[in-house]
C-alpha positions as CSV (number, residue, x, y, z in Angstrom):
1,M,0.0,0.0,0.1
2,I,1.4,3.4,-1.2
3,T,1.4,6.1,1.8
4,L,1.0,9.7,0.3
5,V,3.2,12.3,1.6
6,S,2.3,15.9,0.7
7,G,4.5,17.8,-1.9
8,P,5.6,16.8,-5.4
9,L,8.9,14.8,-5.9
10,K,11.2,16.7,-8.3
11,G,14.2,14.0,-8.3
12,V,14.8,10.5,-8.0
13,L,18.2,9.3,-6.5
14,F,18.9,5.8,-7.3
15,D,21.6,3.2,-5.7
16,F,23.7,1.5,-8.4
17,D,24.8,-2.3,-8.0
18,G,21.7,-4.5,-7.4
19,T,19.1,-1.6,-8.3
20,L,20.0,-0.2,-11.4
21,T,21.9,-3.4,-12.4
22,I,20.8,-6.8,-12.0
23,P,21.7,-8.0,-8.2
24,G,24.5,-10.6,-7.9
25,A,27.3,-9.4,-10.1
26,L,29.5,-8.1,-7.1
27,D,30.1,-10.9,-4.4
28,F,30.2,-9.2,-1.3
29,Q,30.7,-12.2,0.4
30,A,33.9,-13.1,-1.5
31,I,35.3,-9.8,-1.3
32,K,34.7,-10.1,2.6
33,R,36.8,-13.4,2.8
34,E,39.6,-12.2,0.5
35,I,40.2,-9.0,2.5
36,R,39.5,-10.8,5.8
37,C,36.4,-8.6,6.7
38,P,34.3,-9.7,9.5
39,E,30.8,-11.0,8.4
40,E,29.0,-8.7,10.5
41,M,31.1,-5.5,9.4
42,A,30.4,-3.5,6.0
43,I,33.4,-3.3,3.6
44,L,34.0,0.3,3.3
45,E,33.8,0.6,7.3
46,Y,36.1,-2.2,7.8
47,L,38.6,-0.6,5.3
48,A,38.6,2.7,7.2
49,S,39.5,0.9,10.4
50,L,42.5,-0.6,8.9
51,P,46.3,0.8,9.0
52,P,47.2,2.7,6.0
53,E,49.3,-0.2,3.9
54,S,46.7,-2.9,4.8
55,R,44.1,-0.4,3.8
56,K,45.5,0.2,0.4
57,R,46.1,-3.5,-0.3
58,S,42.3,-4.3,0.7
59,L,41.2,-1.4,-1.4
60,E,43.0,-2.7,-4.4
61,I,41.2,-5.9,-4.0
62,L,37.9,-4.3,-3.6
63,E,38.6,-2.2,-6.9
64,R,39.5,-5.2,-8.9
65,R,36.5,-7.0,-8.0
66,E,34.5,-3.8,-8.6
67,E,35.7,-3.5,-11.9
68,A,35.4,-7.5,-12.8
69,A,31.8,-7.1,-11.8
70,A,31.0,-4.0,-13.6
71,A,32.1,-5.8,-16.8
72,V,29.8,-8.4,-16.8
73,S,26.7,-6.4,-15.1
74,R,23.5,-5.7,-16.8
75,P,20.7,-3.2,-16.4
76,N,18.1,-4.6,-13.7
77,A,14.7,-5.1,-15.3
78,G,12.9,-2.0,-16.0
79,A,16.0,0.1,-15.3
80,E,16.3,2.1,-18.5
81,E,12.5,2.4,-19.1
82,C,12.3,3.6,-15.5
83,I,15.2,6.4,-16.1
84,L,13.9,7.7,-19.4
85,G,10.4,7.8,-18.2
86,L,11.4,10.1,-15.2
87,R,13.4,12.2,-17.5
88,S,10.8,12.5,-20.1
89,R,8.6,14.2,-17.1
90,G,11.3,16.7,-16.3
91,I,12.4,14.4,-13.2
92,H,15.9,14.8,-12.1
93,V,17.8,11.6,-12.0
94,G,21.0,10.6,-10.0
95,I,23.2,8.0,-8.7
96,L,24.3,7.4,-5.0
97,T,26.6,4.5,-4.6
98,R,29.3,3.1,-2.2
99,N,31.3,1.9,-5.3
100,S,33.9,3.6,-7.4
101,L,33.0,6.1,-10.2
102,S,35.2,3.7,-12.6
103,S,33.2,0.9,-11.9
104,V,29.6,2.8,-12.4
105,L,30.9,4.1,-15.7
106,L,32.0,0.8,-16.9
107,A,28.9,-1.0,-16.0
108,L,26.9,1.8,-17.6
109,D,28.6,0.9,-21.1
110,N,26.4,-2.1,-20.8
111,F,23.1,0.0,-20.9
112,Q,21.5,0.3,-24.2
113,Y,19.7,3.5,-24.3
114,V,21.2,5.1,-21.0
115,S,24.4,6.7,-20.5
116,S,26.0,8.8,-17.6
117,R,24.9,12.0,-19.5
118,D,21.2,11.0,-18.4
119,F,22.2,11.4,-14.7
120,T,22.2,15.1,-13.1
121,V,24.6,13.8,-10.7
122,I,26.5,10.6,-10.1
123,L,27.9,10.3,-6.5
124,T,30.4,7.6,-5.5
125,R,32.5,6.9,-2.1
126,D,35.0,9.3,-3.8
127,T,32.8,12.2,-3.8
128,A,30.3,11.5,-0.6
129,L,30.5,10.1,2.7
130,P,29.2,6.2,2.2
131,K,25.6,5.4,3.1
132,P,24.1,5.2,5.4
133,D,25.4,8.8,6.2
134,P,23.1,11.2,4.5
135,D,26.0,13.2,3.1
136,G,25.3,12.1,-0.5
137,V,21.9,12.4,-0.4
138,L,21.8,15.9,0.7
139,K,24.7,16.6,-2.0
140,A,22.5,15.0,-4.7
141,A,19.6,17.4,-3.6
142,E,21.9,20.5,-3.9
143,A,23.4,19.5,-7.1
144,M,19.5,19.0,-8.3
145,G,18.5,22.2,-7.1
146,I,15.8,21.0,-4.9
147,T,15.2,20.1,-1.3
148,P,15.7,16.8,0.2
149,G,11.8,16.5,0.7
150,E,11.4,16.5,-2.9
151,L,13.9,13.7,-3.4
152,L,12.9,10.0,-3.7
153,V,15.7,7.6,-2.6
154,V,15.6,4.5,-4.2
155,G,17.9,1.4,-3.3
156,D,18.0,-2.5,-2.4
157,F,19.5,-2.4,1.0
158,R,19.1,-0.9,4.1
159,F,21.7,1.7,3.9
160,D,19.7,3.3,1.1
161,V,16.6,3.6,3.3
162,M,18.7,5.0,6.4
163,A,20.7,7.5,4.5
164,G,17.4,8.9,2.8
165,H,15.4,9.1,6.2
166,A,18.1,10.7,8.1
167,A,18.5,13.4,5.1
168,G,14.8,14.1,5.2
169,A,13.9,12.4,1.6
170,R,11.5,10.0,1.0
171,T,12.5,6.5,0.2
172,A,11.6,3.4,-1.8
173,L,12.7,0.1,-0.8
174,L,13.6,-2.3,-3.9
175,T,13.4,-6.0,-2.9
176,N,14.0,-7.7,-6.4
177,G,11.5,-10.3,-5.2
178,A,13.8,-11.2,-2.3
179,P,13.2,-10.8,1.6
180,S,14.0,-7.3,3.0
181,S,17.5,-6.3,4.2
182,L,16.0,-4.1,7.1
183,R,16.6,-4.9,10.6
184,P,14.9,-4.2,14.0
185,G,14.8,-0.5,14.7
186,D,15.8,0.5,11.0
187,P,13.7,3.3,9.8
188,R,10.8,2.1,7.7
189,P,10.8,3.1,3.9
190,D,8.2,5.2,2.6
191,H,7.5,2.6,-0.2
192,A,8.3,-1.0,-0.7
193,I,8.6,-1.9,-4.4
194,A,9.4,-5.2,-6.3
195,H,10.5,-3.9,-9.3
196,L,11.6,-0.5,-10.8
197,G,8.4,-0.3,-12.9
198,Q,7.0,1.0,-9.8
199,V,9.0,4.1,-9.3
200,L,7.3,6.2,-11.9
201,P,3.9,5.6,-10.5
202,I,5.0,6.6,-6.9
203,V,6.3,10.0,-8.4
204,L,3.1,10.6,-10.3
205,L,1.1,9.7,-7.4
206,H,3.1,12.5,-5.5
207,G,1.7,15.0,-7.9
208,R,4.5,15.5,-10.2
209,V,3.4,15.1,-14.1
């Protein structure tokens, strides 16, 4: 069920891996094993805890894995239609990811109708504090020339909902038909969606045509 929040949506900020691309290309568990990251810890937070030399080696492994995954990644079902449909209605579209910029650009080469030029802003771990910090959401809203409350954050992981909620944006959790990644105590998303084809109807429901 969709809960209506007052005010139009003027921008949509997407997570990338597993949201705009088909889930599974990037094997997070394999990366954790290779860099000896504890199971309960997120990879970027683990890297930040390491001494400089260990961090450098582990980051190289992560970047190599990201590049390999990006080379074989493909657009998620409905991703390109969603992006083009939003743009045709004057909605800003952006990307906020914990991945590297080079891996995002490489993966976008596998899109047929969409390229980096279709996004108002692309923010990565090199240009924004990683989610769940709200920094990237706030920066994206500023780049779009809108308020965070006029922005819908769409992602497949709990960090996307947490970052959007902390920034004052509206959020949509993409499940891709899988169980939710939310944990007890996490903020609830404004919308839960199974596929990207549900994004445009949400934007239209909020009054932006």
